[in-house]
C-alpha positions as CSV (number, residue, x, y, z in Angstrom):
1,M,-43.5,-22.4,27.5
2,A,-43.7,-26.1,27.6
3,V,-46.6,-27.5,25.5
4,K,-49.1,-29.4,27.6
5,R,-51.1,-32.3,26.1
6,V,-54.7,-32.9,27.2
7,S,-57.1,-35.6,26.0
8,F,-60.8,-35.3,26.5
9,S,-64.1,-36.5,25.2
10,F,-66.7,-34.1,24.1
11,A,-69.1,-36.0,26.4
12,I,-67.9,-33.6,29.1
13,I,-65.6,-30.6,28.8
14,S,-65.0,-28.9,32.1
15,V,-63.6,-25.4,31.9
16,L,-62.1,-24.5,35.2
17,L,-63.1,-21.6,37.1
18,S,-62.0,-23.5,40.2
19,T,-61.2,-22.5,39.7
20,L,-62.4,-19.5,37.5
21,A,-62.0,-23.0,36.9
22,C,-62.7,-21.8,34.8
23,S,-51.8,-17.3,30.5
24,L,-48.6,-15.6,29.7
25,T,-49.5,-12.4,31.5
26,A,-52.6,-11.2,33.4
27,D,-54.8,-9.2,31.0
28,A,-56.8,-7.2,33.6
29,L,-59.3,-4.9,32.0
30,P,-60.1,-1.4,33.3
31,Q,-62.0,-1.7,36.5
32,Q,-65.8,-1.3,36.4
33,P,-67.9,0.0,39.3
34,P,-69.6,-2.6,41.5
35,Q,-73.0,-3.6,40.1
36,Q,-74.7,-3.3,43.5
37,E,-74.7,-0.7,46.2
38,T,-74.5,-3.1,49.2
39,P,-71.2,-2.7,50.9
40,N,-68.9,-5.6,50.4
41,I,-68.3,-7.7,53.5
42,F,-64.5,-7.9,52.8
43,D,-62.2,-5.0,53.3
44,P,-60.3,-5.3,51.1
45,I,-62.3,-7.9,49.3
46,I,-59.4,-10.3,48.7
47,P,-55.9,-9.2,49.6
48,V,-52.6,-10.7,48.5
49,T,-51.7,-13.5,50.9
50,G,-48.6,-15.6,51.5
51,G,-46.3,-17.4,48.9
52,A,-46.5,-17.9,45.1
53,C,-49.6,-20.0,45.4
54,G,-51.2,-18.0,48.2
55,N,-54.8,-17.1,47.3
56,D,-57.5,-16.6,49.9
57,L,-60.2,-17.8,47.5
58,Q,-58.4,-21.0,46.5
59,P,-56.5,-22.7,49.3
60,V,-53.6,-24.6,47.8
61,Q,-52.8,-27.3,50.4
62,Q,-51.5,-30.8,49.7
63,G,-54.4,-33.3,50.2
64,A,-57.2,-30.7,50.2
65,T,-60.4,-32.2,48.7
66,W,-63.7,-30.8,47.6
67,T,-66.7,-32.9,46.5
68,Y,-69.4,-31.4,44.2
69,T,-72.7,-32.5,42.7
70,S,-73.7,-31.0,39.3
71,T,-77.3,-31.1,38.0
72,G,-79.0,-30.0,34.8
73,S,-76.2,-30.3,32.3
74,P,-76.6,-32.2,28.9
75,S,-74.3,-34.8,30.4
76,G,-76.8,-35.6,33.2
77,D,-76.3,-35.3,36.9
78,F,-73.0,-36.4,38.4
79,T,-70.8,-36.1,41.5
80,Y,-67.0,-35.5,41.4
81,T,-64.2,-35.0,43.8
82,D,-61.2,-32.6,43.3
83,T,-58.0,-33.3,45.2
84,I,-54.8,-31.3,45.3
85,S,-52.5,-34.2,44.8
86,E,-49.2,-32.4,44.5
87,V,-48.0,-28.9,45.4
88,R,-44.8,-27.4,44.0
89,D,-43.2,-24.0,44.5
90,N,-44.6,-22.7,41.2
91,G,-47.8,-24.7,40.8
92,Y,-49.9,-27.7,41.8
93,T,-51.7,-30.7,40.4
94,L,-55.5,-31.0,40.7
95,T,-56.8,-34.6,40.4
96,S,-60.5,-35.1,39.6
97,Q,-62.5,-38.3,40.1
98,I,-65.8,-38.6,38.3
99,T,-67.8,-41.7,37.5
100,G,-64.9,-44.0,37.7
101,L,-62.6,-41.8,35.7
102,T,-59.5,-39.9,37.0
103,R,-58.3,-36.7,35.3
104,T,-55.4,-34.5,36.3
105,Q,-55.0,-30.8,35.6
106,E,-51.9,-28.7,36.0
107,W,-52.0,-25.3,37.5
108,E,-49.4,-22.5,37.6
109,C,-48.9,-20.0,40.5
110,L,-48.0,-16.6,39.0
111,P,-47.5,-13.2,40.6
112,E,-50.8,-12.2,38.9
113,G,-52.7,-15.3,40.2
114,L,-53.6,-18.9,39.5
115,R,-54.1,-20.4,36.0
116,T,-54.7,-23.8,34.6
117,L,-52.7,-25.0,31.6
118,Q,-55.4,-27.0,30.0
119,L,-59.1,-27.8,29.8
120,G,-60.4,-30.7,31.9
121,G,-60.7,-31.7,35.5
122,G,-63.4,-30.4,37.8
123,G,-64.8,-27.1,39.0
124,A,-67.3,-24.7,37.7
125,S,-67.7,-25.5,34.1
126,A,-69.0,-24.6,30.7
127,S,-69.8,-28.0,29.3
128,I,-70.8,-29.4,25.9
129,S,-72.1,-32.8,24.9
130,T,-72.1,-34.6,21.5
131,Q,-71.9,-38.2,20.6
132,E,-69.0,-40.3,19.2
133,M,-66.5,-37.5,18.8
134,T,-63.2,-37.5,20.6
135,T,-60.5,-34.9,20.4
136,Q,-56.9,-34.7,21.6
137,F,-55.5,-31.2,21.9
138,E,-52.2,-29.6,22.8
139,T,-52.2,-26.2,24.4
140,V,-50.1,-23.8,22.3
141,E,-50.9,-20.4,23.8
142,I,-52.4,-19.1,27.1
143,S,-53.4,-15.6,28.1
144,G,-54.5,-14.3,31.5
145,V,-55.3,-16.0,34.8
146,N,-58.3,-18.0,36.1
147,L,-58.2,-16.4,39.5
148,P,-56.3,-13.2,40.3
149,K,-54.2,-13.0,43.4
150,S,-55.8,-9.8,44.6
151,I,-59.5,-8.9,43.9
152,T,-61.0,-5.4,44.2
153,P,-64.6,-4.3,43.8
154,G,-65.8,-4.6,40.2
155,L,-62.5,-6.1,39.0
156,Q,-62.8,-7.5,35.4
157,W,-60.2,-9.9,33.9
158,Q,-59.7,-12.4,31.0
159,Y,-58.4,-15.9,30.5
160,S,-58.1,-17.7,27.2
161,L,-56.2,-20.6,25.7
162,T,-55.6,-21.8,22.1
163,M,-55.2,-25.5,21.3
164,Q,-54.4,-27.7,18.3
165,G,-55.1,-31.3,17.8
166,V,-57.0,-34.0,15.9
167,T,-60.7,-34.8,16.0
168,A,-61.8,-38.4,15.5
169,M,-65.3,-38.9,14.1
170,P,-67.4,-42.0,13.3
171,G,-66.2,-44.1,10.3
172,D,-62.5,-43.7,11.2
173,Q,-62.5,-40.1,10.0
174,Q,-59.9,-37.7,11.4
175,A,-59.5,-34.0,11.1
176,E,-56.9,-31.5,12.1
177,S,-58.6,-29.2,14.6
178,T,-58.0,-25.9,16.4
179,S,-59.9,-24.7,19.5
180,M,-60.0,-21.5,21.5
181,A,-61.7,-21.1,24.8
182,A,-62.1,-17.5,26.1
183,F,-63.5,-16.2,29.4
184,I,-64.3,-12.8,30.7
185,M,-64.9,-12.6,34.5
186,Q,-66.0,-9.9,36.9
187,E,-66.4,-9.5,40.6
188,I,-70.0,-8.4,41.3
189,G,-70.3,-8.3,45.1
190,A,-70.7,-10.5,48.2
191,E,-73.5,-12.8,49.2
192,T,-74.4,-15.4,51.9
193,I,-74.7,-18.7,50.2
194,T,-76.0,-22.0,51.6
195,V,-75.0,-25.3,50.0
196,P,-74.9,-28.9,51.3
197,A,-71.5,-28.3,52.8
198,G,-72.7,-25.3,54.9
199,T,-73.4,-21.6,54.9
200,F,-70.7,-19.3,53.7
201,E,-70.0,-15.6,53.2
202,A,-68.9,-15.6,49.6
203,V,-67.5,-13.5,46.8
204,K,-69.7,-13.5,43.7
205,F,-68.4,-13.5,40.1
206,Q,-69.9,-13.4,36.7
207,S,-68.3,-15.2,33.8
208,T,-69.1,-15.2,30.1
209,S,-67.4,-17.9,27.9
210,T,-67.0,-18.8,24.3
211,I,-65.6,-22.1,23.2
212,Q,-64.9,-22.7,19.5
213,V,-63.7,-25.9,17.9
214,T,-62.9,-25.9,14.1
215,A,-62.2,-29.2,12.4
216,D,-60.9,-29.4,8.8
217,F,-62.6,-32.3,7.0
218,Q,-61.0,-32.6,3.5
219,G,-60.7,-28.8,3.2
220,T,-64.1,-28.0,4.7
221,Q,-64.1,-26.1,7.9
222,V,-66.6,-27.5,10.4
223,P,-67.1,-25.2,13.4
224,I,-68.6,-25.9,16.8
225,I,-69.4,-22.8,18.9
226,I,-70.7,-22.8,22.5
227,N,-71.5,-19.6,24.3
228,G,-72.3,-19.5,28.0
229,S,-72.5,-17.5,31.1
230,S,-72.1,-18.4,34.7
231,I,-72.5,-17.0,38.2
232,V,-69.8,-18.4,40.5
233,W,-69.4,-18.1,44.3
234,F,-66.1,-18.5,46.2
235,A,-65.8,-18.6,50.0
236,P,-62.5,-17.2,51.5
237,G,-60.5,-20.0,53.0
238,V,-62.7,-22.7,51.4
239,G,-62.7,-22.2,47.6
240,Y,-65.3,-22.7,45.0
241,I,-68.7,-23.5,46.5
242,K,-71.3,-23.0,43.9
243,S,-72.0,-22.0,40.2
244,I,-75.1,-21.6,38.0
245,E,-74.2,-22.0,34.3
246,N,-76.5,-21.0,31.4
247,S,-75.5,-22.2,28.0
248,D,-76.8,-23.4,24.7
249,F,-75.5,-26.3,22.6
250,G,-77.1,-27.6,19.4
251,G,-79.9,-25.1,19.8
252,T,-80.9,-26.5,23.2
253,P,-80.5,-24.1,26.2
254,Y,-79.8,-25.6,29.6
255,T,-79.0,-24.5,33.1
256,A,-76.5,-26.5,35.2
257,T,-76.1,-26.0,38.9
258,T,-73.0,-27.2,40.8
259,E,-72.8,-27.2,44.6
260,L,-70.2,-28.1,47.2
261,Q,-71.2,-31.2,49.1
262,S,-68.2,-31.5,51.5
263,Y,-64.6,-30.5,51.8
264,S,-61.4,-31.1,53.8
265,I,-58.5,-28.7,53.9
266,P,-55.5,-29.8,56.0
């Protein structure tokens, strides 16, 4: 697998679920029963649809755009726009614009579903914020998918990636670093959701995440661990429309809410 390089500041790390932005093979776990008795509005919930990149919960169309506003995160409130800037037979490029910055994120289209090759970009996120620390990582291993091609009631699955790189600290200090981001997702039902972009019949997912960065400063291992959980909603034919993320960084808990403001799908 080709190694992908990704640069990012710890001011914002977006972990795609978009999106569950939130690997080599799909690591689907044994199915769990639905967590609510209300019949799901989809029958089947999400079937397999057309082509390698076909996914009813994440339209993959050249030029498709989604604009979101996020509130409550340690990074403050912000608005960003995701655009599918290139579509290939086996993947696509997601370009995100946020506060004057442009980031790109590469996605693969696999028989099992859609997966991103790196952290970064937009979408439902687990985010961390610290000052004056910048890291450049290379993805060295991926496992699982962000969004399965077919979703059944109670489906549970995993996505994780391992990275290596260098962390730059104040005072020109640098440290070899490793990082692992791991996510467990589960379908938990259907719900009608209203966001600024409209009212949608949506599929609801629960995600738990762990991000660990370990930097080696002169033989001393310095770990940073962030645990979080999110509820994420996707609307068939539209994509990711809302998430509520609960996390804790530096002993300070926070709740971040992201909502779809507008979208255009050619």
